[in-house]
C-alpha positions as CSV (number, residue, x, y, z in Angstrom):
1,M,183.5,39.6,-62.8
2,L,181.5,43.0,-62.4
3,A,180.8,42.7,-66.3
4,F,179.4,39.0,-65.6
5,K,176.9,40.6,-62.7
6,I,175.8,43.4,-64.5
7,L,174.7,41.0,-67.5
8,G,173.5,38.2,-65.0
9,S,171.5,40.8,-62.9
10,L,170.0,42.3,-66.2
11,G,169.0,38.9,-67.0
12,L,167.4,38.3,-63.8
13,L,165.6,41.4,-64.1
14,V,164.3,40.8,-67.6
15,F,163.3,37.1,-66.8
16,G,161.7,38.5,-63.3
17,M,159.4,40.9,-65.4
18,K,158.6,38.2,-68.0
19,M,157.7,35.6,-65.5
20,M,155.4,38.3,-63.5
21,S,154.0,39.3,-66.9
22,E,152.7,35.8,-67.8
23,S,151.8,34.7,-64.8
24,L,149.8,37.8,-64.3
25,Q,148.1,37.1,-67.9
26,K,147.2,33.7,-66.9
27,L,145.8,34.5,-63.8
28,A,143.5,37.3,-65.6
29,G,143.7,35.9,-68.9
30,P,140.0,35.1,-70.2
31,Q,139.2,38.6,-68.3
32,L,142.0,40.7,-70.2
33,R,140.4,39.6,-73.3
34,H,137.1,41.0,-72.3
35,V,138.3,44.1,-71.2
36,L,140.0,44.8,-74.2
37,G,137.1,43.7,-76.0
38,K,134.3,45.8,-74.1
39,M,136.3,48.7,-72.5
40,T,137.2,50.5,-75.7
41,T,133.9,52.1,-77.0
42,N,135.8,55.2,-77.2
43,R,139.2,56.8,-77.4
44,F,139.3,57.9,-73.9
45,T,138.1,54.4,-72.3
46,G,140.4,52.7,-74.9
47,M,143.4,54.7,-73.7
48,L,142.2,53.9,-69.7
49,T,142.1,50.0,-70.8
50,G,145.5,50.3,-72.3
51,V,146.6,52.0,-69.0
52,L,145.0,49.5,-66.8
53,V,146.1,46.4,-68.7
54,T,149.6,47.1,-69.1
55,A,149.8,48.3,-65.4
56,A,148.5,44.9,-64.9
57,V,150.5,42.9,-67.0
58,Q,154.0,45.0,-66.4
59,S,154.6,44.9,-70.2
60,S,153.8,47.4,-72.6
61,T,155.0,45.2,-75.5
62,A,152.3,42.3,-74.2
63,T,149.6,44.6,-74.5
64,T,150.7,46.2,-78.0
65,V,151.2,42.8,-79.3
66,M,147.8,41.6,-77.8
67,T,146.1,44.9,-79.6
68,V,147.7,44.1,-82.6
69,S,146.4,40.3,-82.4
70,F,142.8,41.7,-81.4
71,V,142.9,44.0,-84.5
72,N,144.3,41.0,-86.7
73,A,141.2,39.0,-85.2
74,T,138.8,41.9,-86.2
75,L,137.9,42.1,-83.0
76,L,139.2,45.8,-82.3
77,T,139.1,48.4,-85.1
78,L,142.2,50.3,-85.9
79,G,140.9,53.4,-84.0
80,Q,140.2,51.5,-80.9
81,A,143.7,49.9,-80.9
82,I,145.3,53.2,-81.2
83,S,143.9,54.5,-78.2
84,V,144.9,51.2,-76.4
85,I,148.2,51.6,-77.2
86,M,148.5,55.2,-76.2
87,G,147.3,54.1,-72.8
88,A,149.9,51.2,-72.9
89,N,152.5,54.0,-73.1
90,I,151.4,55.5,-70.0
91,G,150.8,52.2,-68.1
92,T,154.3,51.2,-68.8
93,T,155.8,54.2,-66.7
94,L,154.7,52.1,-63.7
95,T,157.9,50.0,-64.8
96,A,160.0,52.9,-64.4
97,W,158.9,53.6,-60.9
98,I,159.5,50.0,-59.5
99,M,162.9,50.2,-60.7
100,S,163.7,53.7,-59.7
101,A,162.4,52.2,-55.9
102,G,165.0,49.4,-56.6
103,F,167.7,51.9,-57.2
104,S,166.5,54.2,-54.3
105,F,167.3,51.9,-51.6
106,N,168.6,48.0,-51.3
107,V,165.7,45.9,-51.7
108,T,167.7,42.7,-52.0
109,D,167.3,41.7,-48.2
110,L,163.4,41.7,-48.6
111,V,163.3,39.3,-51.6
112,W,164.3,36.3,-49.8
113,P,161.0,35.7,-47.7
114,V,159.3,36.5,-50.8
115,F,161.1,33.3,-52.5
116,I,159.9,31.1,-49.5
117,I,156.4,32.5,-49.8
118,A,156.5,31.8,-53.7
119,M,157.9,28.4,-53.4
120,I,155.3,27.5,-50.7
121,L,152.4,28.6,-53.1
122,I,153.9,27.0,-56.1
123,Y,153.4,23.4,-54.4
124,K,150.2,24.3,-53.6
125,K,148.3,23.8,-56.9
126,R,145.6,26.1,-56.6
127,R,147.8,28.9,-55.9
128,A,150.7,28.4,-57.8
129,T,150.4,30.8,-60.5
130,F,150.3,33.5,-57.9
131,G,153.4,31.8,-56.4
132,E,155.1,32.2,-59.9
133,F,154.1,35.8,-59.8
134,L,155.7,36.0,-56.3
135,F,158.8,34.5,-57.9
136,G,158.9,36.9,-60.7
137,L,158.8,39.9,-58.5
138,A,161.4,38.5,-56.3
139,F,163.6,37.9,-59.4
140,M,162.8,41.4,-60.6
141,F,163.9,43.0,-57.4
142,L,167.0,40.6,-56.6
143,G,168.1,41.6,-60.2
144,L,167.3,45.4,-59.4
145,G,169.4,45.2,-55.9
146,T,172.5,43.6,-57.7
147,L,172.7,46.1,-60.3
148,R,172.5,48.8,-57.7
149,A,175.3,46.9,-55.5
150,T,177.4,46.4,-58.6
151,G,176.8,50.2,-59.5
152,V,178.2,51.3,-56.4
153,Q,181.1,48.6,-56.7
154,M,182.2,49.9,-59.7
155,N,182.1,53.4,-58.5
156,L,181.7,54.9,-62.1
157,G,181.1,58.6,-60.3
158,E,184.8,58.7,-59.7
159,N,186.3,56.9,-62.5
160,E,188.0,59.6,-64.8
161,A,187.9,57.7,-68.1
162,V,184.6,57.3,-68.0
163,L,183.5,60.7,-66.6
164,G,186.0,62.0,-69.3
165,F,184.0,60.0,-72.1
166,F,181.0,61.5,-71.2
167,A,182.3,65.0,-70.5
168,S,183.3,65.1,-74.1
169,F,179.5,65.3,-75.4
170,D,178.2,68.7,-75.0
171,P,174.9,68.6,-73.0
172,D,173.5,71.5,-74.7
173,S,174.3,70.3,-78.2
174,I,171.3,68.9,-80.2
175,W,173.8,66.4,-81.9
176,T,174.7,65.0,-78.6
177,T,170.8,64.4,-77.7
178,L,170.5,62.7,-81.2
179,L,173.4,60.5,-80.8
180,F,172.3,59.4,-77.3
181,L,168.8,58.9,-78.4
182,L,170.1,56.9,-81.5
183,I,172.2,54.6,-79.0
184,G,168.8,54.1,-76.8
185,S,166.9,52.9,-79.8
186,V,169.4,51.0,-81.0
187,L,170.5,49.0,-77.4
188,T,166.4,48.5,-77.3
189,M,166.1,47.1,-80.4
190,C,169.0,44.7,-79.8
191,V,167.9,43.7,-76.4
192,Q,164.2,44.0,-77.2
193,S,163.6,45.1,-73.7
194,S,163.3,48.8,-72.7
195,A,163.4,47.7,-69.1
196,A,166.8,46.4,-69.3
197,V,167.9,49.7,-71.1
198,M,166.2,51.7,-68.5
199,A,168.1,49.8,-66.0
200,I,171.7,50.3,-67.1
201,T,170.6,54.2,-67.8
202,M,169.5,54.3,-64.1
203,I,172.9,52.7,-63.1
204,L,175.2,55.3,-65.4
205,C,172.8,58.4,-63.9
206,S,172.6,57.2,-60.4
207,S,176.3,56.7,-60.0
208,G,177.1,60.3,-61.3
209,A,179.0,59.2,-64.3
210,L,176.0,60.0,-66.9
211,P,174.5,63.7,-66.8
212,I,170.9,63.8,-66.8
213,Y,170.3,65.4,-70.0
214,Q,172.0,62.5,-71.9
215,G,170.3,59.9,-69.5
216,I,166.8,61.1,-71.0
217,A,167.8,61.1,-74.3
218,L,168.5,57.7,-73.9
219,V,164.9,56.7,-72.2
220,M,163.5,58.8,-75.3
221,G,165.3,56.4,-77.4
222,E,163.8,53.1,-75.4
223,N,160.6,54.7,-76.7
224,I,161.1,54.3,-80.0
225,G,163.3,51.1,-80.1
226,T,160.3,49.2,-78.3
227,T,158.0,49.8,-81.0
228,V,160.5,47.5,-83.3
229,T,159.2,44.4,-81.5
230,S,155.2,44.8,-82.6
231,N,156.2,46.4,-85.7
232,L,158.1,43.0,-86.5
233,A,155.3,40.8,-85.0
234,A,152.7,42.6,-87.4
235,L,155.3,42.0,-90.7
236,T,153.2,39.1,-92.0
237,A,149.7,39.8,-90.1
238,S,146.8,41.5,-92.1
239,T,146.9,45.0,-93.0
240,Q,145.0,46.7,-90.5
241,A,147.1,44.6,-87.6
242,R,150.4,46.3,-89.4
243,R,148.7,49.5,-89.6
244,A,148.2,49.4,-85.7
245,A,151.9,48.3,-85.2
246,F,152.9,51.2,-87.4
247,A,150.6,53.8,-85.3
248,H,152.5,52.8,-82.3
249,M,155.7,53.7,-83.9
250,F,154.2,57.0,-85.2
251,F,152.7,57.8,-81.6
252,N,156.4,57.6,-80.2
253,V,158.2,59.2,-82.9
254,F,156.0,61.9,-82.8
255,G,156.5,62.6,-78.8
256,V,160.0,62.5,-79.3
257,L,160.3,65.0,-82.1
258,W,158.3,67.7,-80.1
259,M,160.1,66.8,-77.0
260,L,163.4,67.6,-78.9
261,F,162.0,71.3,-79.4
262,V,161.5,71.7,-75.3
263,L,163.7,69.3,-73.8
264,H,166.0,71.6,-71.5
265,P,163.0,73.3,-70.1
266,F,161.1,70.1,-69.7
267,I,163.6,68.5,-68.0
268,D,164.1,71.4,-65.8
269,M,160.2,71.4,-64.8
270,V,160.5,67.6,-64.3
271,C,163.5,67.8,-61.7
272,S,161.8,70.9,-59.8
273,F,158.9,68.3,-59.5
274,V,160.8,65.6,-57.6
275,D,163.4,68.9,-56.1
276,Y,166.2,67.9,-57.6
277,E,168.9,70.4,-58.5
278,Q,171.9,69.7,-60.8
279,G,175.1,69.5,-59.4
280,V,173.7,70.1,-55.7
281,S,171.4,67.3,-55.2
282,D,172.5,63.4,-54.8
283,P,172.9,61.7,-57.8
284,T,171.2,58.5,-56.6
285,K,167.9,60.5,-56.9
286,L,168.5,60.6,-60.6
287,S,166.5,57.4,-60.9
288,V,163.4,59.0,-59.7
289,V,164.2,62.0,-62.2
290,L,163.9,59.4,-65.0
291,A,160.9,57.7,-63.7
292,M,159.3,61.4,-63.5
293,F,160.5,62.2,-66.8
294,H,159.3,59.0,-68.4
295,T,155.7,59.2,-66.7
296,C,155.6,63.1,-67.7
297,F,156.4,62.6,-71.3
298,N,154.0,59.8,-72.1
299,I,151.2,61.3,-70.3
300,T,151.5,64.6,-72.2
301,N,152.3,63.2,-75.5
302,T,148.9,61.3,-74.8
303,A,147.1,64.4,-74.0
304,I,148.4,66.2,-77.1
305,L,147.2,62.9,-79.6
306,I,144.2,61.6,-78.2
307,G,142.0,64.2,-79.8
308,F,143.6,63.1,-83.0
309,V,143.1,59.6,-83.1
310,P,141.1,59.7,-86.6
311,Q,143.6,61.8,-88.1
312,I,146.3,59.3,-86.9
313,E,144.2,56.4,-88.4
314,K,144.2,58.0,-91.8
315,I,148.1,58.6,-91.9
316,V,148.6,54.9,-91.1
317,C,146.1,53.7,-93.8
318,W,147.9,56.2,-96.1
319,A,151.3,54.9,-95.3
320,I,150.1,51.2,-95.7
321,K,148.0,50.4,-98.3
322,D,145.5,47.8,-98.5
323,K,147.0,44.6,-100.0
324,K,145.6,42.6,-102.6
325,E,145.2,39.1,-101.5
326,M,145.8,36.2,-104.2
327,E,142.9,33.8,-104.4
328,K,144.5,30.8,-103.2
329,E,142.6,27.9,-101.8
330,V,145.7,26.7,-99.5
331,A,146.2,30.0,-98.0
332,R,143.0,29.7,-95.7
333,L,144.6,30.6,-92.2
334,Q,143.6,33.9,-91.5
335,Y,144.3,34.2,-87.9
336,I,147.3,32.0,-86.9
337,G,150.8,31.2,-88.4
338,N,151.1,34.8,-89.4
339,G,154.4,35.5,-87.3
340,L,152.7,37.5,-84.4
341,V,154.6,36.7,-81.2
342,Q,151.7,35.8,-79.1
343,T,150.9,35.8,-75.1
344,P,149.4,32.3,-74.6
345,E,146.0,33.6,-73.9
346,I,145.6,35.5,-77.1
347,A,147.2,32.8,-79.1
348,V,144.3,30.8,-77.6
349,L,141.7,33.3,-78.9
350,Q,143.5,33.4,-82.3
351,A,143.1,29.7,-82.6
352,E,139.4,30.3,-81.4
353,K,138.8,32.4,-84.2
354,E,140.5,30.2,-86.9
355,T,138.2,27.4,-85.6
356,A,135.2,29.2,-86.3
357,S,136.6,30.2,-90.0
358,F,136.9,26.4,-90.2
359,G,133.5,26.1,-89.7
360,V,132.3,28.7,-92.4
361,F,134.7,27.0,-94.7
362,V,133.1,23.7,-94.4
363,Q,129.8,25.2,-95.0
364,E,131.2,26.7,-98.4
365,M,132.2,23.3,-99.3
366,F,128.5,21.6,-98.5
367,A,127.0,24.4,-100.4
368,K,129.2,23.4,-103.7
369,S,128.2,19.9,-102.9
370,R,124.6,21.1,-103.1
371,Q,125.2,22.6,-106.4
372,L,126.4,19.2,-108.0
373,L,122.9,17.7,-107.5
374,D,121.0,20.2,-110.2
375,E,124.4,20.4,-112.4
376,K,123.8,18.5,-115.9
377,N,126.7,19.8,-117.9
378,E,129.2,17.4,-117.4
379,T,132.3,20.0,-118.0
380,K,130.7,22.2,-115.5
381,F,130.2,19.2,-113.3
382,A,133.8,18.4,-113.6
383,E,134.9,22.0,-112.7
384,L,132.9,22.2,-109.7
385,F,133.8,18.5,-108.5
386,A,137.5,19.4,-109.0
387,I,136.8,22.4,-106.6
388,I,135.3,20.2,-103.8
389,E,138.0,17.8,-104.2
390,N,140.5,20.6,-103.5
391,K,138.8,21.9,-100.6
392,E,138.8,18.4,-99.3
393,Q,142.6,18.2,-99.4
394,V,142.7,22.0,-97.6
395,S,140.4,20.8,-94.7
396,D,142.7,18.2,-93.9
397,Q,145.8,20.8,-93.7
398,I,143.6,23.1,-91.8
399,E,142.9,20.6,-89.4
400,I,146.7,19.7,-89.0
401,E,147.6,23.5,-89.0
402,I,145.3,24.2,-86.2
403,A,146.3,21.2,-84.1
404,K,150.0,22.0,-84.2
405,Y,149.3,25.5,-83.4
406,I,147.2,24.4,-80.3
407,E,149.8,22.0,-79.4
408,Q,152.4,24.5,-79.6
409,V,150.3,26.8,-77.4
410,S,149.6,23.8,-74.9
411,Y,153.5,24.0,-74.1
412,D,152.9,27.4,-72.0
413,H,151.5,27.8,-68.8
414,L,147.7,28.1,-69.3
415,S,144.6,29.0,-67.0
416,D,142.6,25.7,-66.1
417,E,139.5,27.7,-68.3
418,T,141.9,28.0,-71.4
419,K,143.1,24.4,-71.0
420,I,139.5,23.3,-71.3
421,K,138.9,25.2,-74.3
422,I,141.9,23.9,-75.8
423,R,140.4,20.3,-75.4
424,Q,137.2,21.7,-76.7
425,M,139.0,23.1,-80.3
426,L,140.8,19.8,-80.8
427,R,137.7,17.9,-80.7
428,E,135.8,20.8,-83.0
429,I,138.4,20.7,-85.4
430,S,138.4,16.8,-85.7
431,E,134.7,16.9,-86.2
432,L,134.7,19.9,-88.5
433,E,137.5,17.9,-91.1
434,S,134.8,14.8,-90.8
435,V,132.1,17.4,-91.9
436,G,134.7,18.1,-95.0
437,D,134.6,14.1,-95.6
438,A,130.8,13.8,-95.4
439,C,130.9,16.6,-98.0
440,Y,133.5,14.9,-100.3
441,N,131.7,11.7,-99.9
442,I,128.2,13.6,-101.2
443,A,130.0,14.9,-104.1
444,R,131.5,11.5,-105.0
445,T,128.6,9.7,-104.7
446,L,127.1,12.3,-107.3
447,Q,130.0,12.1,-109.4
448,R,129.2,7.9,-109.5
449,K,125.6,9.1,-110.8
450,I,126.8,11.2,-113.6
451,E,129.1,8.4,-115.0
452,S,126.8,5.8,-114.6
453,G,124.0,7.6,-116.7
454,K,121.4,7.3,-114.3
455,K,119.1,9.7,-113.1
456,F,117.0,10.3,-109.9
457,I,113.1,10.6,-110.1
458,A,111.5,13.9,-109.2
459,W,110.6,12.5,-105.7
460,Q,114.3,11.8,-105.2
461,N,115.4,15.1,-106.3
462,K,113.0,16.8,-104.1
463,S,113.9,14.6,-101.1
464,L,117.6,15.1,-101.4
465,H,116.9,19.1,-101.6
466,E,114.8,18.9,-98.4
467,M,117.3,16.9,-96.7
468,M,120.5,19.0,-97.8
469,K,118.1,22.2,-96.5
470,L,118.5,20.7,-92.9
471,C,122.1,20.1,-93.4
472,D,122.7,23.4,-94.7
473,D,120.5,25.1,-91.6
474,A,122.6,22.8,-89.1
475,L,125.4,24.2,-90.4
476,T,124.4,27.8,-90.4
477,Q,123.4,27.1,-86.2
478,M,126.7,25.6,-85.7
479,N,128.6,28.7,-87.3
480,A,126.2,31.1,-85.5
481,I,127.3,29.4,-82.1
482,M,131.0,29.0,-83.0
483,T,131.2,32.9,-84.0
484,G,129.3,34.0,-81.0
485,R,129.0,33.7,-77.2
486,R,127.6,30.8,-75.9
487,A,125.1,32.2,-73.7
488,E,123.5,34.0,-76.7
489,H,122.5,30.4,-78.5
490,D,120.4,27.6,-77.6
491,I,121.6,24.1,-78.0
492,N,118.3,22.7,-78.2
493,E,117.7,24.3,-81.8
494,S,120.6,22.3,-83.0
495,F,119.7,19.2,-81.3
496,R,115.9,19.7,-82.9
497,I,117.4,19.8,-86.3
498,E,119.3,17.0,-85.7
499,N,116.3,15.1,-84.8
500,E,114.5,16.4,-88.2
501,I,117.3,15.0,-90.0
502,D,117.3,11.4,-88.6
503,A,113.7,11.4,-89.1
504,M,113.9,12.5,-92.6
505,R,116.9,9.9,-93.2
506,Q,114.5,7.2,-91.6
507,M,111.4,8.0,-93.5
508,L,113.3,8.0,-96.9
509,K,115.2,5.0,-96.6
510,N,112.0,3.3,-95.8
511,E,110.4,4.9,-98.9
512,N,113.3,4.3,-100.9
513,I,113.1,0.4,-100.2
514,R,109.5,0.4,-101.3
515,N,110.2,2.2,-104.4
516,I,112.9,-0.2,-105.5
517,N,110.2,-3.0,-104.6
518,E,107.8,-1.4,-107.0
519,Q,110.3,-1.1,-109.7
520,K,110.0,2.8,-109.6
521,Y,113.6,2.7,-110.4
522,D,116.6,0.2,-110.5
523,Y,118.9,-1.0,-107.2
524,A,121.6,1.3,-108.2
525,V,119.5,4.3,-108.3
526,G,118.2,3.1,-105.1
527,T,121.7,2.6,-103.9
528,M,123.3,6.0,-104.7
529,F,120.2,7.6,-103.4
530,S,120.3,5.5,-99.9
531,D,124.2,6.5,-99.9
532,L,123.7,10.3,-100.4
533,I,120.7,10.2,-97.6
534,T,123.3,8.2,-95.1
535,D,126.2,11.1,-95.9
536,C,123.7,13.8,-95.1
537,E,122.8,12.1,-91.7
538,K,126.2,11.5,-90.9
539,L,127.4,15.1,-91.5
540,G,124.5,16.2,-89.2
541,D,125.9,13.7,-86.2
542,Y,129.4,15.6,-87.1
543,V,127.6,19.0,-86.6
544,I,126.2,17.9,-83.5
545,N,129.3,16.9,-82.1
546,V,130.9,20.3,-82.8
547,V,128.2,22.0,-80.8
548,E,128.5,19.5,-78.1
549,A,132.1,20.6,-77.9
550,R,131.3,24.3,-77.8
551,F,129.2,23.5,-75.2
552,G,131.5,21.4,-73.0
553,K,129.3,18.5,-73.2
């Protein structure tokens, strides 16, 4: 039963922290994105940003994965990401202090009123997210309180077998330190939660069973083990994202290496900070020592390395070379489907970036269709048409993949603002796929003209070039809006171009009918010309629909 209590308490602890982190991200998701994007102008503001965001969401893993995602989306440079990750290591020390408080006194009795308040808030929809945060907080403290009580009940400090086992290790031996460091790393890798391993370490130390030196070696091991999450997340991401994840590991491993040379004096200094004397003071105070060591270690390591961010950047770039990307038209997705473990708000940002990339893709497709108008060589025409045909199939795949991704994200708890963005994106990708269909229809009509042996007269060619130029202007304006902030663009410019397209379509259709009646060209040529003009006008309609969706109209 004691084993079940420990495992169940750890489960409550991890679940509570996860619930807290997700609710805080939901409360401040858009703001977190803007903070990370704007407050990283230099290495010091980047570090401060990492500290604040991690302290806010109570998860260095969430901040690190978020940062790797931003690098993957080209929203942060590698240097900025490294400074944010350094700050995240300091911000995560707040978790250790919260745990220390949970082990220093009985917090279990305090959680029951919190549960009641949280339940009331959840039923009030406007305060539901804050209620979820309180639930997570209560679960976390309930888990900590139960762990503390179970540790006392186990009476590990008087268990001869346990005491004998830990006493068999020489506290002054470097091999003992390395062994416990390895144990801490492996445990953290296995459970994917440094908080859970920190809680176990505090139980063992505060009960008097585990000496402080071995306990701190476990804490250092946790610092290395926690870097595995971001490195696994970045395995299939871009080269820069993998470099950011590797920089996190380099930072923590370097800190552990220099700490090994000054471990005992450093621990003695930390003990003096909290007025703890080995063999004399109450062992329950060791949870405070562990929290203080965790803080001092990460602050000192950051202070040492913050001046060497450019050098760290060079090292990780040397260690992880640029991948030679194969030019495959199928592999068009750049920001999603790359294995990164996303927080919901950041996943939506990735989908936005992918949707913007989709817009660029369909404009490239339209450019190929324009080339067909002037291509006289049948072989080159056939090759170009095959490329457009392939692109049309790829555009269908992109729409499906983005829609699937958004659908998965929508299962998570999201802020109201993010839900609106998801609805807008679903509309955008549908309209963008229609733009791709219009480009393909233009190409098919031009192929029909080539196969029939018919030719357009000079007026028709000139008119089509003018119409396609307007369509390209519309696409360029659309992509500018999709890649920038809405406040930076005027939707009226898109409407102006659309009105010009509509007016030109009507004028050209009227002129086309007159030319057929005057027998300047035959009906078949006139029909193909009319089809091209209609497809261009439809393309303009789809573009304006994308712009309206982007502006929430």
